[in-house]
C-alpha positions in Angstrom: 87.9 133.6 81.8 88.3 132.3 85.7 86.3 131.1 88.3 86.1 134.4 90.0 85.3 135.9 87.7 82.8 133.8 86.6 81.1 134.1 89.9 81.0 137.2 90.3 79.2 137.7 87.0 76.6 135.2 88.5 75.9 137.3 91.8 75.5 140.4 89.2 73.1 138.4 87.4 71.0 137.7 90.4 71.3 140.4 92.3 68.8 142.1 89.0 65.3 142.0 89.7 64.5 139.7 86.9 68.0 138.1 85.3 65.4 136.1 83.3 63.9 139.2 81.7 67.3 140.7 80.9 68.2 137.7 79.3 65.6 137.7 77.3 66.0 141.1 75.8 69.1 140.8 74.9 68.4 137.2 72.9 65.7 138.7 70.9 67.9 141.5 70.5 70.3 139.7 69.1 67.5 138.0 67.0 66.4 141.0 65.9 70.2 142.2 64.1 70.3 138.9 61.8 67.7 138.7 58.3 64.4 137.3 59.3 63.8 134.0 57.9 60.6 131.8 57.5 59.4 129.1 55.2 56.6 126.6 54.4 59.3 123.7 55.6 58.9 124.6 59.7 62.7 121.9 60.1 64.3 124.9 57.7 63.1 127.5 59.7 64.1 126.1 62.8 67.6 124.9 61.5 68.1 128.7 60.6 67.3 129.9 63.9 69.2 127.6 65.9 72.5 128.3 63.4 72.3 132.3 64.6 71.5 130.9 68.3 74.8 128.7 68.0 76.9 131.5 66.9 75.8 133.5 69.7 76.6 130.8 72.4 80.0 130.6 70.5 81.1 134.5 70.6 83.6 136.0 72.6 83.3 139.8 72.8 87.4 140.8 72.7 88.8 143.1 74.8 91.3 140.7 77.2 94.4 138.6 76.2 95.0 137.4 73.1 91.2 138.6 72.3 91.4 141.7 71.1 88.7 141.7 68.6 85.4 139.7 69.0 85.4 136.5 67.2 83.4 133.1 67.2 84.6 129.9 68.6 84.6 126.4 67.0 82.6 124.9 69.5 82.7 124.0 73.4 85.2 122.3 75.2 88.2 121.8 73.8 87.2 123.5 70.8 86.3 126.7 72.4 88.5 129.1 70.8 88.9 130.8 67.2 90.3 127.8 65.2 92.1 128.9 61.8 89.8 125.8 60.0 86.5 127.5 61.0 86.9 131.0 61.3 86.7 131.9 57.4 82.8 130.0 57.9 81.9 132.5 60.2 83.2 134.8 58.6 80.8 134.1 55.8 78.1 133.2 58.2 77.9 136.4 59.9 78.4 138.9 57.3 74.7 139.0 57.0 74.5 140.5 60.3 73.5 144.2 60.3 77.1 145.3 62.3 79.9 143.6 60.3 82.4 143.9 63.4 81.6 140.2 64.3 82.5 138.6 61.1 85.8 141.2 60.3 86.6 139.9 64.0 87.4 136.7 63.1 89.8 137.6 60.9 91.5 140.3 63.1 91.9 138.0 66.1 94.3 135.7 63.7 96.2 139.1 62.3 96.5 140.3 65.7 98.3 137.0 66.7 99.8 136.3 63.3 103.3 134.2 63.8 106.1 136.1 62.6 106.4 133.9 59.2 103.3 134.8 58.0 101.3 131.8 58.9 98.1 131.7 60.9 98.0 129.7 64.0 96.0 127.0 64.3 94.1 127.9 68.0 94.0 130.8 69.8 93.7 130.4 73.2 93.3 133.7 75.5 96.6 133.6 77.3 98.7 131.5 75.3 99.0 129.2 71.7 98.3 125.3 71.5 101.1 122.8 71.1 100.4 119.4 70.2 101.8 116.1 69.5 102.0 114.8 66.0 104.2 111.6 65.6 107.7 112.4 67.7 107.5 116.0 67.4 105.7 118.9 69.3 103.8 121.0 66.4 101.7 124.3 66.9 98.8 123.5 65.2 98.0 124.7 61.4 95.1 124.9 58.9 94.6 125.5 55.5 92.0 128.2 54.9 89.9 130.1 52.6 90.2 133.7 54.1 89.8 135.2 50.6 87.1 134.1 49.7 85.3 135.6 53.1 86.6 138.5 52.5 85.2 139.2 49.7 82.2 137.9 50.8 82.2 140.0 53.6 83.0 143.2 51.6 80.3 143.1 49.3 77.5 142.7 52.0 79.7 145.4 54.2 82.1 147.3 51.8 84.8 149.0 53.4 87.9 150.4 52.3 89.9 150.5 55.8 89.1 146.8 56.2 90.0 146.0 52.6 93.6 147.4 53.6 93.5 146.2 56.5 93.1 142.9 55.4 95.1 142.8 52.4 98.2 143.6 54.9 97.9 140.5 56.8 96.8 138.5 54.1 99.7 139.6 52.3 102.0 138.1 55.1 99.8 134.9 54.8 100.9 134.1 51.1 104.4 135.1 51.6 104.7 132.3 54.3 102.8 129.7 51.4 104.9 130.8 48.6 108.2 130.6 51.3 107.4 127.3 53.3 104.7 125.7 50.6 106.0 126.1 47.7 109.5 125.5 47.4 109.1 124.1 43.4 106.8 127.3 43.0 104.5 125.6 40.9 101.3 127.2 42.4 100.3 124.4 44.5 100.9 124.6 48.3 102.3 121.5 50.1 100.3 119.7 52.9 102.3 118.6 55.5 99.9 116.4 57.6 96.6 115.9 56.9 95.9 117.1 60.2 95.9 120.4 58.4 93.0 119.8 56.1 90.6 119.6 59.2 89.6 116.4 58.2 91.8 114.2 60.9 88.4 112.2 61.6 87.9 111.4 59.0 87.8 107.0 58.9 90.2 106.9 55.8 92.8 108.8 57.9 91.9 107.2 60.9 92.0 103.3 60.2 95.1 103.6 57.4 98.7 104.5 58.2 
């Protein structure tokens, strides 16, 4: 989380007799914690294992700042954070791990940082919540996401009444936010205030047309 901590971690690794062997063992443990897969198409086999490689690279293990629970960041650089647009997808993927904690942590991270109005934040950084320019306004990013499907799918693989109750409490507030703020007509259809909320802001039909 800081330059100093990164340096300390590097020195600890370099002080080991064989840091490469330790890293190799850690990666082998990770790949052993997911379903094994191979097929006659080497490209599909490679893609499968590359995805698990990427998920581990983008995993944060929790226990600091806004990251009380483990979760997966959407990517690198600007996207090095749990993002509500992709977090349910990470739940769907990581439900296949032998241990469900990482998949559950994706939702727990957003519940732990839930806004007072019940909405989930778009980005969760270690020590702050992002504010971005949208037109002439400064707003906190927000994305529509299908959390319910991810919870049901995860529970089908790793059933847990305790986690279902935990998820329900947070998602009940989330649904109340949508009913109050995004459905004034009580139509059952939720409003999209701007196309950025869909996560498709880079599509040409949005970037080329006002």
